[in-house]
Structure formats: structure tokens, C-alpha cells
C-alpha positions as CSV (number, residue, x, y, z in Angstrom):
1,M,77.7,79.2,100.7
2,N,73.9,79.7,101.1
3,R,72.7,83.0,102.4
4,K,71.9,83.4,106.0
5,P,68.3,83.3,107.1
6,I,66.8,86.7,107.7
7,I,64.6,87.8,110.6
8,A,62.8,91.1,110.6
9,V,61.9,92.8,113.9
10,V,58.8,95.0,113.6
11,G,56.5,96.9,115.9
12,R,55.1,100.3,116.7
13,P,57.4,103.0,117.9
14,N,59.2,102.7,121.3
15,V,58.4,99.1,122.1
16,G,62.1,98.2,122.5
17,K,63.0,96.9,119.0
18,S,66.5,98.3,119.0
19,T,67.2,97.3,122.6
20,F,66.1,93.8,121.6
21,V,68.4,93.8,118.5
22,N,71.3,95.0,120.7
23,R,70.6,92.1,123.0
24,L,70.8,89.6,120.1
25,V,73.9,91.2,118.6
26,G,75.6,91.3,122.0
27,K,76.7,94.9,121.9
28,R,75.1,98.4,121.5
29,Q,74.8,98.5,117.7
30,S,71.4,100.2,117.1
31,I,70.8,103.6,118.6
32,V,68.5,103.3,121.6
33,D,66.6,106.4,122.8
34,D,63.3,107.0,124.5
35,M,62.2,109.3,121.7
36,A,59.8,107.6,119.3
37,G,61.0,107.1,115.7
38,V,64.8,106.9,116.4
39,T,65.3,104.0,114.0
40,R,64.1,105.1,110.5
41,D,65.7,102.8,108.0
42,R,66.1,99.1,108.0
43,I,69.4,98.1,109.5
44,Y,71.0,94.7,109.1
45,F,73.1,92.9,111.7
46,D,74.7,89.4,111.7
47,V,73.9,87.3,114.7
48,E,75.2,84.0,115.9
49,W,73.3,81.9,118.5
50,Q,74.2,78.4,119.4
51,N,76.5,78.2,116.3
52,K,73.6,79.2,114.1
53,Q,74.1,82.3,112.0
54,F,71.4,84.6,110.8
55,T,70.8,88.2,109.9
56,V,68.4,90.4,111.9
57,I,66.8,93.5,110.5
58,D,66.0,96.4,112.9
59,T,63.2,98.5,111.5
60,G,61.6,101.8,112.4
61,G,58.5,102.0,114.5
62,I,55.5,101.8,112.2
63,V,52.1,103.5,112.5
64,P,49.7,102.3,109.8
65,G,47.7,105.2,108.3
66,D,50.1,108.0,109.5
67,E,50.5,110.4,106.6
68,D,53.6,112.1,107.8
69,E,56.3,111.9,105.1
70,I,58.9,110.3,107.4
71,M,56.4,107.9,109.0
72,L,55.3,106.8,105.5
73,S,58.9,106.2,104.6
74,I,59.5,104.2,107.9
75,Y,56.4,102.1,107.1
76,D,57.7,101.5,103.6
77,Q,61.1,100.4,104.9
78,A,59.5,98.0,107.4
79,R,57.3,96.5,104.7
80,I,60.4,95.9,102.5
81,A,62.1,94.3,105.5
82,C,59.2,91.9,105.9
83,D,59.3,91.0,102.2
84,E,63.0,90.2,102.5
85,A,62.7,88.2,105.8
86,D,62.2,84.5,106.2
87,K,60.6,85.1,109.6
88,I,59.2,88.0,111.5
89,I,59.3,89.0,115.2
90,F,56.4,91.2,116.1
91,L,57.5,93.1,119.2
92,V,54.8,94.6,121.5
93,D,55.0,96.4,124.9
94,G,53.7,94.4,127.8
95,V,53.4,97.4,130.0
96,D,51.1,99.3,127.6
97,G,49.1,96.2,126.7
98,V,47.3,95.8,123.3
99,T,46.9,99.1,121.5
100,P,44.9,100.0,118.3
101,V,48.2,100.3,116.4
102,D,49.3,96.8,117.5
103,E,46.0,95.5,116.2
104,D,46.5,97.3,112.8
105,I,50.0,95.8,112.5
106,A,48.8,92.4,113.5
107,N,46.1,92.6,110.7
108,I,48.9,93.3,108.2
109,L,51.2,90.5,109.4
110,R,48.4,87.9,109.4
111,K,48.0,88.5,105.7
112,S,51.7,87.8,105.0
113,D,52.9,84.3,104.2
114,K,55.8,84.5,106.7
115,P,56.0,82.9,110.1
116,V,55.3,85.5,112.7
117,Y,56.5,85.3,116.3
118,L,54.8,87.5,118.9
119,A,57.2,88.7,121.6
120,V,55.8,90.7,124.5
121,N,58.6,93.0,125.7
122,K,59.3,94.7,129.1
123,V,58.2,91.7,131.1
124,D,61.0,92.2,133.6
125,S,59.9,89.9,136.4
126,H,58.0,86.6,136.8
127,N,55.3,88.5,138.6
128,Q,54.5,90.4,135.4
129,I,54.0,87.3,133.3
130,T,50.2,87.8,133.5
131,M,50.6,90.8,131.3
132,I,50.9,88.7,128.2
133,G,47.3,87.3,128.4
134,D,45.7,90.2,126.5
135,F,47.9,89.6,123.5
136,Y,46.2,86.3,122.5
137,S,43.6,88.7,121.0
138,L,46.0,89.5,118.2
139,S,45.5,85.9,116.9
140,L,49.2,85.5,116.1
141,G,49.8,82.4,118.2
142,E,51.2,82.1,121.7
143,P,52.8,85.3,123.0
144,I,56.4,84.9,124.4
145,A,57.3,87.1,127.3
146,I,60.8,88.7,127.1
147,S,62.8,91.4,128.7
148,A,65.1,92.9,126.0
149,L,66.7,95.3,128.5
150,H,67.7,92.7,131.1
151,G,68.0,89.6,128.8
152,S,65.7,87.7,131.1
153,G,62.4,86.1,130.4
154,G,62.0,84.1,127.3
155,V,64.6,85.6,125.0
156,G,66.3,82.2,124.8
157,D,63.0,80.4,124.3
158,L,62.1,82.8,121.5
159,L,65.5,82.3,119.8
160,E,65.2,78.5,120.3
161,E,61.8,78.5,118.5
162,I,62.8,80.8,115.7
163,T,66.1,79.1,114.9
164,K,65.1,75.4,115.3
165,E,65.1,74.9,111.5
166,F,68.4,76.8,110.9
167,E,71.5,74.7,110.2
168,A,74.5,75.2,112.4
169,D,77.5,76.5,110.4
170,D,80.9,75.2,111.5
171,N,82.7,76.6,108.5
172,K,84.1,80.1,109.2
173,T,85.0,81.8,105.9
174,E,87.3,84.7,105.5
175,D,85.6,88.0,104.7
176,N,87.4,89.5,101.7
177,S,84.9,92.3,101.2
178,I,85.9,96.0,101.0
179,K,84.2,98.0,103.7
180,L,83.2,101.3,102.1
181,A,81.8,104.1,104.4
182,I,79.8,106.8,102.6
183,V,80.4,110.0,104.7
184,G,79.9,113.7,104.5
185,R,77.8,116.6,105.8
186,P,74.0,116.3,106.0
187,N,72.2,116.5,102.7
188,A,75.2,116.0,100.5
189,G,73.4,113.1,98.8
190,K,74.9,110.1,100.6
191,S,71.7,108.0,100.8
192,S,70.8,108.8,97.2
193,I,74.2,107.5,96.2
194,V,73.7,104.3,98.2
195,N,70.3,103.7,96.7
196,A,71.6,104.4,93.2
197,L,74.5,102.0,93.6
198,L,72.3,99.2,95.0
199,G,69.5,99.7,92.5
200,E,66.8,99.8,95.2
201,K,65.3,102.1,97.8
202,R,67.6,100.9,100.5
203,V,67.6,104.0,102.7
204,I,65.2,106.9,103.2
205,V,66.0,109.8,100.9
206,S,64.4,113.1,102.0
207,D,65.1,116.8,101.7
208,I,64.9,117.0,105.5
209,S,68.5,117.4,106.8
210,G,69.6,114.5,109.0
211,T,67.2,111.8,107.8
212,T,69.8,109.1,108.2
213,R,70.6,108.7,111.9
214,D,72.3,105.3,112.0
215,S,75.1,103.7,110.0
216,I,73.5,101.2,107.6
217,D,75.3,98.3,106.0
218,S,74.5,96.8,102.6
219,R,76.4,94.0,100.8
220,F,77.0,94.4,97.1
221,K,79.1,92.7,94.5
222,Y,80.6,94.5,91.5
223,N,83.1,92.8,89.1
224,E,83.4,89.8,91.4
225,Q,84.5,92.0,94.3
226,E,82.2,92.2,97.3
227,Y,81.6,95.5,99.1
228,V,80.0,96.3,102.4
229,I,78.5,99.8,101.8
230,I,77.9,101.8,104.9
231,D,75.6,104.8,104.7
232,T,76.2,107.1,107.7
233,A,74.5,110.0,109.3
234,G,75.6,113.5,108.1
235,I,78.4,114.9,110.3
236,R,77.6,118.5,111.3
237,K,79.8,120.9,113.2
238,K,80.1,119.8,116.8
239,A,78.6,123.0,118.1
240,K,75.4,122.4,116.0
241,V,74.9,118.8,117.1
242,D,72.2,118.3,119.6
243,Y,73.0,116.0,122.6
244,G,71.2,112.7,122.4
245,V,70.2,110.8,119.3
246,E,72.0,113.1,116.8
247,K,75.2,113.0,118.9
248,F,75.0,109.2,119.0
249,A,74.5,109.1,115.2
250,V,77.5,111.3,114.5
251,D,79.6,109.2,116.9
252,R,78.4,106.1,115.0
253,A,79.4,107.7,111.7
254,I,82.9,108.5,113.0
255,R,83.1,104.9,114.3
256,S,82.1,103.7,110.9
257,I,85.1,105.6,109.5
258,R,87.4,103.9,111.9
259,E,86.1,100.5,111.0
260,C,86.0,100.9,107.2
261,D,88.7,100.2,104.7
262,V,87.9,103.1,102.4
263,A,85.8,106.2,103.0
264,L,83.9,108.0,100.2
265,L,83.8,111.6,101.2
266,V,80.7,113.1,99.5
267,I,80.8,116.8,98.8
268,D,77.9,118.8,97.5
269,A,79.0,120.4,94.2
270,V,76.5,123.2,94.3
271,E,77.6,124.3,97.8
272,A,81.3,123.8,97.0
273,Q,81.4,126.1,94.0
274,N,82.8,128.9,96.1
275,G,85.2,126.7,98.1
276,I,85.3,123.6,100.3
277,S,83.6,124.0,103.7
278,D,85.6,123.8,106.9
279,Q,83.4,120.9,108.0
280,D,84.3,118.9,104.8
281,K,87.9,119.5,105.6
282,K,87.4,118.4,109.1
283,I,85.7,115.1,108.0
284,A,88.7,114.6,105.6
285,S,91.0,115.0,108.5
286,I,89.1,112.4,110.6
287,I,89.5,109.9,107.7
288,T,93.2,110.7,107.4
289,E,93.8,110.5,111.1
290,A,92.1,107.2,111.2
291,G,94.5,105.9,108.6
292,K,91.8,105.0,106.1
293,G,91.8,105.1,102.3
294,M,89.8,107.9,100.8
295,V,88.0,108.8,97.5
296,I,86.3,112.2,97.2
297,A,83.0,112.2,95.3
298,I,81.7,115.6,94.1
299,N,78.0,114.8,93.9
300,K,75.2,116.7,92.1
301,W,77.5,117.3,89.2
302,D,74.5,117.3,86.9
303,L,73.6,120.7,88.4
304,I,77.0,122.2,87.6
305,A,78.6,120.7,84.6
306,D,78.7,122.7,81.4
307,K,80.7,120.8,78.8
308,K,81.8,124.0,77.1
309,S,83.3,125.6,80.2
310,N,85.9,123.0,81.3
311,S,84.1,122.9,84.6
312,V,86.0,119.8,85.8
313,S,89.4,121.4,85.2
314,K,88.2,124.5,87.1
315,F,86.9,122.4,90.0
316,D,90.2,120.4,90.1
317,K,92.2,123.6,90.4
318,M,89.8,124.9,93.1
319,L,90.2,121.6,95.1
320,E,94.0,121.8,94.6
321,N,94.0,125.2,96.2
322,E,91.5,124.5,98.9
323,I,92.7,121.0,100.1
324,P,96.3,120.7,99.0
325,F,96.9,118.2,101.8
326,L,94.6,115.8,99.9
327,S,96.4,116.0,96.6
328,Y,97.0,112.2,96.7
329,V,93.2,111.5,97.0
330,P,91.4,110.6,93.7
331,K,88.4,112.9,92.9
332,I,85.4,111.8,90.9
333,Y,82.5,113.9,89.6
334,I,79.2,112.1,89.9
335,S,75.4,112.5,90.1
336,A,73.2,110.2,92.1
337,V,70.2,111.4,90.2
338,T,71.4,110.8,86.7
339,H,73.8,108.0,87.7
340,Q,76.7,109.9,86.0
341,R,80.0,108.1,86.6
342,L,78.6,106.1,89.6
343,N,80.5,102.9,88.6
344,N,83.7,104.9,88.9
345,I,83.2,104.7,92.6
346,F,83.8,101.0,92.7
347,T,86.8,101.3,90.3
348,R,88.5,104.0,92.4
349,V,87.6,102.4,95.8
350,S,89.1,99.0,94.7
351,E,92.3,100.8,93.5
352,V,92.6,102.7,96.7
353,D,92.0,99.5,98.8
354,K,94.9,97.9,97.0
355,E,97.2,100.9,97.6
356,H,96.1,100.9,101.3
357,S,97.4,97.4,101.7
358,K,100.5,97.7,99.4
359,R,103.8,96.4,100.7
360,V,107.2,97.5,99.3
361,S,110.3,95.3,99.4
362,T,113.0,96.4,101.8
363,G,115.7,96.6,99.2
364,L,113.7,98.8,96.8
365,L,112.5,101.0,99.7
366,N,116.0,101.7,100.9
367,K,117.1,102.5,97.3
368,V,114.4,105.1,97.0
369,I,115.0,106.7,100.4
370,N,118.8,106.8,99.8
371,E,118.4,108.5,96.4
372,A,115.9,111.0,97.9
373,Y,118.4,111.8,100.7
374,A,121.2,112.3,98.2
375,L,119.1,114.6,96.0
376,N,118.2,116.8,99.0
377,T,120.6,116.4,101.9
378,P,119.2,118.0,105.1
379,Q,120.8,121.1,106.4
380,T,122.9,120.9,109.5
381,I,121.3,121.9,112.8
382,R,123.7,123.0,115.6
383,N,126.6,121.3,113.7
384,K,124.6,118.1,113.3
385,R,123.0,116.6,110.2
386,L,120.2,114.1,109.9
387,K,121.4,110.7,108.6
388,V,119.0,108.0,107.5
389,M,120.7,104.7,108.0
390,Y,118.0,102.2,107.3
391,T,114.3,102.1,106.3
392,T,111.7,99.3,106.6
393,Q,108.0,99.0,106.1
394,A,106.4,98.1,109.4
395,S,102.8,97.5,108.4
396,T,100.0,98.2,105.9
397,D,96.5,99.6,106.2
398,P,97.8,102.3,106.1
399,P,101.4,101.8,104.8
400,T,103.7,102.6,107.7
401,F,107.4,103.0,107.4
402,I,110.2,103.3,110.0
403,L,113.2,105.5,109.4
404,F,116.2,104.6,111.5
405,V,118.1,107.8,112.0
406,N,121.0,109.2,114.1
407,S,118.7,111.7,115.9
408,E,114.9,112.0,115.9
409,D,115.1,115.7,116.7
410,L,116.9,116.3,113.4
411,L,113.9,115.0,111.2
412,K,111.8,118.2,110.7
413,D,108.2,118.2,109.5
414,H,109.1,119.6,106.1
415,Y,111.7,116.9,105.5
416,R,109.2,114.2,106.6
417,R,106.8,115.6,104.0
418,Y,109.6,115.5,101.4
419,M,110.2,111.8,102.1
420,E,106.5,111.1,101.9
421,N,106.3,112.7,98.5
422,K,109.3,110.7,97.3
423,L,107.6,107.5,98.5
424,R,104.4,108.5,96.6
425,E,106.4,109.3,93.4
426,A,108.1,105.9,93.5
427,F,105.2,103.7,94.7
428,G,102.0,105.5,94.2
429,F,99.9,105.0,97.4
430,M,97.0,106.7,95.7
431,G,94.2,107.6,98.1
432,T,95.9,106.3,101.3
433,P,97.7,108.2,104.0
434,I,101.3,107.2,104.8
435,R,102.7,106.9,108.3
436,I,106.4,107.6,108.9
437,A,107.8,106.7,112.3
438,V,111.3,107.4,113.5
439,R,113.7,105.3,115.5
440,E,117.1,106.5,116.7
441,R,120.1,104.3,116.0
442,S,123.7,105.2,116.7
443,E,126.2,105.0,113.8
444,K,128.2,102.6,115.9
445,T,125.2,100.2,115.9
446,K,125.0,100.5,112.2
447,S,128.6,99.5,111.7
448,K,128.3,96.3,113.8
């Protein structure tokens, strides 16, 4: 299958690029806020319009000549997006008119060898159509008036013009990729890991905490398996999250956890030497509660490891004491800077994904549960004893089992954990949570 055409959306800050992208995608994907510079990295979305499929790249607002570190990075990301794109949409603000920054961007785009489409945004009524006249001065062809916010104006005309050479694709192929969310606290090295894995400067890396504000998807193939790698915003304690853009970014990161197959929880090795933070534990709980597979990556290991001190063994013991509830989760010690053990990420993630979707035959499952029951028969409670009459696996992703018992009240938490441990001993389920549900069934029903 040929790759989808790519369209980059560029422009100065706050002209409505993310609102326009959300209009194309059909839902609120990119973060939209009145504060300039909200979108920093280049963010990819799949779009279908009139049975034509293409990829749109939302970019940060660019200001040529601005020497601020973040603005330079945004400019660099926008330039890379234009290099990747087949076509470019240059979005300008019809209310503000032509600005010097628009002129600078237009000068850059005219030197590219890509088709450029000039879209004048915020033309919300027919009476405002005269606002587009000034934009002919940019010498980028005929301006097209649109309203990204309301979907009115020439949005359809713009898409018609841009996609007229695209082929309609009637063949819907199944997506067998593994969706991998890279999550953790700010500054744990998530974006550095993504860039190292992809072999390119895919997302902005900076010492400034909270640089990544959106969840950013990248497709990548390793050993014939395709992955969708999702770099997310750092998740801080709720009390420290400012309302607005950062809150939306954290919400998006949590949503990415819920939509992924496996989450890579990145922990800063330097900060974790004296114990795992409560926030790292909280993020792990979010992953577990969402029923997702998990791999823990101890990053910045190059700053810790001393081959003569058995540092891995010491760290393993510390993790065992600090997060015993994650004993089933594989841990890897990596360095995004030196690329130490980075390929282990894909190996472990692939293994966990298989465990996450594992299904056990009913006969073997009941054999294991019956043996576990016989080895450790529950104590009587008020002259009643728990009896497990039948067990079945209801679903996968995560593996979910139903125990048919004589009384739901008799299955206590400690015995539920015992049954879970026996399932893990017998079948593995590395890196994936297990769900155990209970259904009451009378012994008379069993005998029928």
C-alpha cells in the first residue's frame, strides 16, 4: 500500500492552525488555546475526505528570526514538516491582515518546491470576504477564505483543490500495529527516548520542564512489527497542574494511556535512587486501572551504572520493595543518550502485547484453578466456605476471568490475589493486569 499524501499546515502563532486541523479531523485532537505557541512539535493526524485519505501535520506557530530557544525549535519542527509534506497550507489571519511575519513566512515558502495553498482564516461571514484582498500581496496565488471555527466559508473548496490529485482508497486494511504510549513525569526523558528510537529529531527535547504539551504519534517498524509510538506530556501532580493548556495536555496524556495497547512508564534513574516517587506510582496505577500492558523503563542509566557495584540488582530490589504491586511488570535499564538497551523496549513491548491478548483454554484454566483451590482451601466464614464451581475467560486486553462461586461475599481480596498469582504462575501474563470477576451460581444449578 502506498503511503498517504502528507499536508503540512503552517503559519505564525495564533492564526487558528490547530482549530483548522481539528475541523479536518472531525474531533478535538490538537490542543486549542488563545495563548500563542501552544502547539510546539509537529503532530500527525489521519484525515479522510470524500473517500480520499491523507495525513495532516499540525505545526507550531513560527516566527522567523526569533532567537528564543523554544521558538527556534518550533521553527525547526515546522521546517521539517514542510520538507516531509507533499503540499503546504499557509494559514493566515483575515482579521489581522497581512503582517511582517506573514511576509517573512511567505518568502520562505516561495523558495520551496512544494505547492502552497494560502488559506485566510477567521472569515466568518460573507460580509467579511473583502478581507482577503490584501493577501494577494504575498504572491502565493489566490487566497481562499475559510472559517476553521465554524466550518463555513471555503473549507470544502480548499480541500477540493488540495486533494483533486489524490486517489480514492476503497480498500480498508486492518491495523495490526502496537500502540505504545511513552508516559511519565516531566523531564524523565520521554521525548529523548522517542527521538533515539526513531533516529530523528522527532519531538523537541529541552531541559525546560513540560516542553511536550500534546500527545504525538509516530509510526515505526522494527523486526517486521509496526508500532505507533505516542510521546505524551509529562504528568505532574494534580495540585501542581495549571488550569488551561497544561491541564488539557495532561488529560490528553491520560487519554493516550486509555487508547494504547502498551504503556512504557519512564522513570528517571537519578531521581529514583532513593525511592520511587508517589507520582510515578500514581501513573502506574492509571495504566493498571486502564487495563493496559506496561513496561517500566529506568532511563538515564548511564548516569548511575557502575558495573562493579551490581547496581541493577540493587535497583531491582529497591523496585521490588517500592512497587511490589508491579512485580509482574518487566523492567529495563536504558539510556536515551547512549542508546543503551533501547532495542529492548521493542522486544519487551511486543512480548507484553502478546500476553495482553493471550487466551487460555477453558479446560486448562479450570484445571489450574481447581488445583489452586485444593492447595489452599479458603477458611469458613460464618459456617460457610467459598466454593469455585467453574471458571472461564471472558475476554482479553486485558485477560479477564469469571469465577462462578457459591457466594460472592466469600471471595475475599487476599484470596482473589492468590488466584491471580496462580494464574500468573501457570500462564505468565507478563506485563499485563488481570481482571477477575465473580458470578454467583447455586450448587443446585451446577448439578443440573
